[in-house]
N, C-alpha and C positions, 0 to 999 in steps of 0.2 A: 504493500500499500504506500502511496505517496501523499504527503500533505503539502498543499499549497497555501502560503500565507501572504495576503496582500497588505500593503501599507502605503501611506502617503496621501490618503483622501483627506478631505476637509472642506471648509468653507472658503470661497474665493470670490472676489468681485468680477463681474464681467470684464472681459479683456485680459484677465490674469492668467497665470500658469500654475500648473501642478505637475508633479512627477509621481506616478504610481510605480510600486515595486512588487513583484511577485516572487518569493523565495520558495523553491522546492526542497523537500526534505532529503532528496537524493538527486542525482544527475539524471535528468530526463530530456532537457531541451536541446541536447546535442543529437537526439534521435526522434523526439516528439515535436509536434507542431505546437508552439505556444500561442495563446491568444487572450485577448481581452473582449469581454462582453459587457453589456450594461442593461439595467432594467429600471426604467422610470416607474414611478407610482402609477398603477393602473394599466401598464402597457406590458407587452411581451418582452422577453430578453432578446437583445439584438446584437449581432456582431459588430465590434468596433474595429479590430485589427487583429491580424495573425502574422506570425513569423515561422517559417518552415525551418526544418533543421539546418538547411544549407544556407539559410539567411534570407530567403525570398519573402517579401512582405505584401500584404494586401490590406486594403483600408475600405471602410464603409464611405460612401460618397459624402456623407454629411461631416466627416472629420478629415477629409483628404486636405493637405496643405496645412493643417492645424496640429494634427497629432502625428507622433512618431513612436512606432514600436521597435525595441531593441532587445538585445539580450547579451548576457555574459555567461557562457557555458561553464567557465571555471568556477563560477560563483552560483551556478544553478539558478539564475535569476533573469527574469524577463521584466522589461520596463515599458512604461507608457508615458511619454513626454507629451502633456497637453497644453497648448498655447492658444491664445486668443479665445478663451473659454466663453461660452454663451450660456444663458439661462436654460436653454433646451438641452445642454450637456448634463443637467442635473440628473443623477441616477445613482444606483448601486452599481459599482463596477466589480466584475468577477474576472478572475484569472482562470485560464483553462490550459490543460496540458493533454494533448490528444495523440494517441498512437493508433496502431492498427487494431488493437483489441481494447486498450484501456482508455478511460476518459476521466480526467481528474478535475475537480473544481475547488477553488478556494471558497472562503466564507463570504467574501465581498467586502468592499470598502465604500463608504458614502462619499460622494462628490456633490457638493451644493454650490451652484453659481448663483449669486444673489448680491444685490447692492444693499 
C-alpha cells in the first residue's frame, strides 16, 4: 500500500500563487503517472494535470498557462505550482498516483481563492 500526503493548500487572494506538494510513502512516480484532481463544492471531481513517468504533462484547458505540474522522483514527490489563481479554482485538490493495476489517492488539501 502507498500513502499520498498533500500539503500547501490554503487561502489566497485572486491573482496569487500557491504550490501544492504530494509526498508518496515509497517510490512510485518513476513508474506511475502522477496527477492532481480537484473537486469544488457540489461538483464532480475533475482532472487538473498529470505527469507521466517519462515527464510528459497534460493540463485541463481551464488551467493551461497558469498551473505547472512537476515531480522529483528522488524525493517521491509531485508538485503543482498554481499562479494567477481565480475564485473558480477554489476546491479540494487531490493527488493521484496511477499504475497499470493500482490507483492511489491522497486525502486532499483545500485551496480557497477569495478576497
